[in-house]
N, C-alpha and C positions, 0 to 999 in steps of 0.2 A: 683626299684621294688622289692619288697621281692618276692620271689616265692613262689607258692601254688604251692599244690596236688592234684589233683581233683580224688578218689577213682568212678569208673565204677559203678551201679551198678548193681548186677546184676539178672538174676529171681529170683524168687520165687522157679524155680524145682532146680533151681544148692545152692543159695546162703538162707536158713531161718535162722528163727533169732536164738538167743540163746531160748529161750523157744520153738522151735520147734525140735532143734537140743537134748534137754535136756527130752522133754517127750514123742518123740516115744519110744511106746513099743517092745521092739529084739524079734524075731525067737516068734514071733507070738499071742498070745492075753489073754496072762494068764503069772504073773510072777513066774517066777524057785520055787519051793520048795525044794527038796537035791540036799544035798552037791554036787552030779553028777549032775543036771539039771544046777548047778546055774557055774561049771566047765561050760558048754560051750559057755557062755558070756565071759569067757577068751583064751580057747582053738586056738578060729578062732586069738586072739591078738596076741597069744604068737607062730603061726605059721608065722604072716604075720612078728613081730619081726625076725623070722629066717629065713627067704626069703628073706623081706627088705623092710621093707617100713617107710614113712615120715615124722610119729608122733610122735612114742615116742625117738623111737634108733635110726630113723634116718635112709635111706637108703641112695641110690653111687650118686644117681641124686640130695638128697639134701646136700650132702655134696657138688654138683657140683657147686649149687649155690650160696651158703655161700663163696663157692670159688671164684666166679666169681663177687660176690660183696666188698670185701675188694682189698688186695692191692699185694698180695705173686704174680701174673701174668699180667702182661703186659694187660692193656685193651684198647689199639685203634689197631683198627681192618682195619687198610686200609690194609694189604694184608698179613693176613689169612682167607682165605671167611669161614673156615667152623666156625670158631668163632663168627659168624656170629647169629649161633644157637643155643651162649649163650648167656645169659641177659648181657646186657652193663652196669650196675651199678643197685644198688638197685630200681634205681623209676619206672624199666621195670615191677618190679614183685610185687610194692603194692598192686595193684585190688585184683592181688593173695594171698596174706598174707590173704585175707578176711578170705579164704574155708581154712586156717588153722588152724584159729580160731575153724572155724566150726568142725572141722578133731577135735581135738584135744580133746573138748568138749564130741563128741557123744562117745568117750575111756571114759572122766569122765559120764558122765550117765552110762555105764555097769555096771563098779566098784561103782558107787554109791545102784543101783540096787545089786550086791550082800552084800554090809556093810550094808544097810540100812535090808535086809531080808533074807537071812540064817540064819537059827537057828543053825545048824552044825557046833558048833565051839567048843567042848569039844573032835575032833578027830583028829588025823595025820591028814587026809586029806582034812577035812575040815581050818582046822592051816593054810594046805598050800595056800588052797582058795582067803582064806580072807588075809591073808599075803600080797597076789600077787597082794590083788585088791587093798589094798590099797599101794604098790609098785608102781603100776601102774597108781594110781589116783596122787599120790605125783609125778611121772617123770611129767608125765601130765603139774600137777600145774608150774611143774619148768622150764617148757622149753614155757609154756604161760608166766611164766615173767619177763624171759629171751627176748622172743620177741617183747609183749602188752603193757610194763609197763618202766616207765626209767631208767636208770641205778639207783643202790638200794643203796649203801657205802655212807653215807649222807644225804637220802632222806626214812628215811624207814617209814612218814609219806606220801608219793605222793601217789599217784590212782596207787592202785594192782587192781587186778581181782575183776571180779562177784564172792561170793568164795559158789557154789554148793556143798551142803555133803548128803543130800538126795535125790531121786526122792520123785519130786511135782512137777506133770500135771502146779500147780497156780502159781510157782516162775516165780518174777522178779524182779532178783537180782539186785544190784547195784556194783559200783567198791567197797569196802575194801580199806584198805591203805596194801601199800607195807611189813609192817612191821602182818600186818595182817594175807596175803600171807603165806609170809618165814611163823609161824608160821604155819598152816595149811600142810604145805608141813613137817615140822622139824617133825609136827606131825604123819604124814603118816609115813612118815621112819623108825622113831622108832617103828610105832606098826609093819611094815615089820616086822621087827629085833625082836620087842618080840614072835611074831607068828614063828620065827626061822625055814623057808620055810626049809625040809628037802627036794623036790621030785626035782630032776635034770631038770626034764621039765618045772619046774618054775620059775627057772631064775635066777628071783631076790632073791638067799640068803642076809645070814645075811654082809656076808663080803661087793658084791655091795652097799649094801643102807651104808654101812660106807663109802664107795666110793662119793654114791653118797649124804652125810649128810656134805664129807667134801667140795664136789663141792657148794650146799647149802651156808651154813658157808660160803663158801670165798667170794660169790657171792655175798653178803647182807652186806661183812665186820666185821665180830663175826671172827678174826682173831686168837686168842687164842680156839675156836672150829673145825676152819676148820684145824688147822696146830697137834690138838688131831688126827681127825680122817685118817689127810692123813696121818701121822707115824702109825699106826695101822691101815692101808691096807699094808706101802711101807714094814712094819715087817716081816709080814707074803706072800709078791710076794715079795720078794728083786729083785735090777734091774737086769736085762741082759747087758752083753756087747758082741761089738768083731761079731762071725758068728752068736752065739746064739739069739741075737738082732737081726739078719739080717733076722734069718731061720723066727723068733718069726715075725717078720712087713708081711714077703712078705709072709706064708701058709694061710692064710683067716680062718685060723680053728677058732671055735665061740671061745675055752678056749684056750689060748700057752702060757706057762713060766708065764708074768706078765702082762698075756692080759686079766682079768678081765671075761670081757664078748668084745662080739663082734656083732655086727647089722650086718643082711644081709649076716652072712657064711654058707653056707647053701642054695645059689639059685641055683635054677634046670638051665638047660638049654638055656631056654627063656630070664631069670630072668639075667643071664651070659650074654647073647646078647647086653640085653639093656643096661647092664651098661659096657661093651665094648665101647658099640657106644661113651655112654657120657662119661667117660676116653676120647676115640679119641676125643672127640670134643672138650676137655678140654684144651689136650697135645696139640690142637694148637696156643693156647696161649702160650705166651715164657717165662720162669718163670724170675720177675723179678730180673733187676740190683743192686737194694738195698736187694731184699731175699741175692742173690747169692752173692753176699757181704759179708754177714753175716758168713760166714764161712772161719775164720781169718788164719785157722787149715788148712782148704782144703782136699787132699784125709788121712788127717790123723783118718780126723771126719767118721765114720765110717755113716753117713747122708748124707755127701758130693755127694759121685757116690749112693746114694738109691735114692736118692731126685730126680736130674735130668740130664740131660745126658750135652756133652762139647756145647752141641747147645742150652744150655737153653729147652733142652724140658723135660718136668716130666717124671718121671720113679716111685715114690713108689706111693706104693701101697694105694690107699682111704680106710681110715679104720673111720666108727662109733661105740665104741664104749667107754671102760672105766680101764686104764690100767695103772700102779706105776707111767713112765714119769710123769703122767701128777699130781701126787699126790703129788709124789718131787720136782715138781714146783709150787704147790700148799704150800707146806711145807715151801719153800723156801721166800715166799713172803711174807705169815702169821707172816715167823720171822719175818724178815723185818717190817712189817708197826706194828707189835707188838715191835718194838724197840729194836732188839735180832740180831744185825748188823753183830753181826761176827757169831752166831748161824747160821741167814740167808745165809751167804759168806761160811760158812761149807759146807752147802745140795746142794749151787749153785755147787759147786765144785766135790761134791759124782753126781751129774748126769755128769756131763763134764769128772769126770777120766773112768766114764760109754760106754763114747759116743768116744773119740779121741784118739784117741793111744799114752802116752806119754808127755802126757802134763801135763806143772808146774799149779797147785793151784794157783788160785790167790789170791793173796792180797787187804788187803784196798791201797795198795802203786800202786802194778799193775793192775788196775781195766780202761779195758780201756773209756778214755774218755767218755766222751755224745755224742753219734750223734745231731747235731746240724741241721740238715737239714735232721733228720728221721721222720716219722709220725707220730706216736706217740712221744709229748712234754710234758705230766705233767703224773700222776702218775690220782687213782683214785679220789682221794683227791682238786684235779685239783694246785697239787703240781707241780713245776719246776724236773723232772726226775735227781734221782742222780746216781754216774756210775753204784752204785750196781744193783740197780732197775731197771737200762737199764740194766745192764745183763742177769738177769732175764729175763728179759723181751724178749732181745732178743736168747737166750735158748728157752726159750718158743715154741719164733718163728721158729724155727729151726725143736726142736720135732714134733710139734701136728701139724704140714706142711702138710694136705691134711687130716683132721681130722674133717675140720667145726673148727674149735675151732678162727680162726684168724680177725672173723670178730665180734666174739663177744670181743676177746681183743682191738678193734680199742669203740666199745662202751664201755669197763667198760674203760677205760684211753682220759678220751675227745674227746670222737665222732667224732676226726678230719673232715675235711668236704675235699677231695676232687675229682679228675675232672678226665673221659674221653672224650677222641675226637673219633667221627668217621661222615665221610663224609664232613667234614667241621663244626662240630657242635661239641657245647661242652658242657658236661656232667657232673651235680653236686652231689656228695651226700653230701644232706641234714645233719648239728648236726640231726635235728627232725627225718630224715628218721631213723635213727636204731631201736627205735619204731614205730612199723607193725602198724596200724591203726583198731580200733577197728572197726565191721560190720553196714554198714546202718543201715545194715534196724533194727539190735539192738538198735541202738541209736535211731533211731526214732521209736523205741515199747517200749521203757523203760523207765520209766520221770526216772529221773537223772538219766541216764549215760553218764558218760562225753565220750567226744573223744579224745585223743591222740593230744596232742598241731600241729598246723605245717597240716592239714589236712581238707578241705572243704566235704558238704556233695554235690551231687548233685542231683536234686524232680525231 
C-alpha cells in the first residue's frame, strides 16, 4: 500500500495563510516614504543574515537539518543517543516546512513594499536599497523554488510558485509555472546587478548576484548561462589550495579568500552556543562509509582530514554561503551537459589540483568506474551516470560537505529513495518528499492553488 504523509493543520496563531503573511503592514500603520524609512525594512533582515537566520542564507541549524535528511552521515541511531535530537529523515520535518513557506513569503512582502513604493531611485543610497530588495526577493523565490517545486530540469512547465510582486492585500495568487518563477528570479537578480549595490552593509553586490545567477541557471538546466556566470565569478575569485584553503574554510569570516559571502558569520556568544550545541548533536552521527570511501587519495586530499576524524566524527566547520569552488563544480557539470566533455574534464581537474597534493589529472581513460551501489545512479535527465559525470558529482559531494548541498543534489539527480531505522522501525525517504508541502490553509483559502503530489490534508 502506498504510504501517505499527513500534514498537521497548525493553529491560526502559528500558521497564517499566504494572504495573511503577505498583507500585514510591518512597522506600524503606514507605508514608509523616504529611502531611510524604507531601509529600515531591510536593516533587520541584513542583521539577521549576518548573525544567522533560517530563510534567506540559512543558519547553522538549517544546515544541520539538511545534513540530517541526506546521506553523508549514518542515520541509524541505536547507539548514538544524542542523535535522537536530530530529525531521522525528512518525514520528521514535513509539517514544519509549512512554516518555512510562510517565513520566506514574509520577507518577500517587505521587499515588495520597498520595490513598489520607494520613489527615491536616483540617489546612491536609494539604488542600494532597491537593489538589495530585488536581491533578497530573488533569493527568497529561489529558495522556495528548490524546496516547494519539483526538480526544474526538463520540467519548466510544471507547477511553480504563487508570484507576488506588489503589495496587494486582496491578492489570491495561484501557482505559476517553474519557467515563470525562474524568469522572475532572473529578473530580480539582474535588476540587483543593474542597481550596482555599493554599500558593503547591503551585502549583495554584483559578484554575489552573478553567483546566484549561476545557481539559478544550473538548477533550471540553462547550462550555457550557468557556465558563463560561474566562470565570471571564478576569474574574479580564483580557487585557493593547501593551507590557504584550510584557513579560508576554518576561520568563519564574513568574506575571506574566495568565499564571496557567508551567512551567520557575526554570531554573538549566545548564537555561538546554540551553534555549538547543534554541531555537537550532529557530531553524534558518524560520517557514512560511502562518503569516507570517496577520498581515494586520503591524506593527500586537504579535505580528508578537515572533514572528519579517524573515528568518522565530523570536523569541518559548517558553512552557509557562496564560494568559488561551487562555481567551479557548476562550470564542470554545465560544460558536461552542454556536450563539452573535454572542457568539463579540465574544469574537474582544476578543482582536484587545488585540493589533492601531487594528484595526476584524470583522462577519459583513467576516470574511475561508476559505483553501481552509489545512492545517485542517474543524472538530471534520468540517464545513467557516465564516469565523467560520476566523478564531478563525487567531487561536489566532497567539496560541499556540511554546506547544505547534498540534499539538493539528491533531489536534482533522481530523488533516490532510501531508508533509516530506529527502534526496529524502517523510515523511508520517498521520492515525493524531496518537494515540501504547500501550507494547508493556503490550499483551503485560495481557489485553484494546487498542492504538491503525495500530500493529503487533514480537515
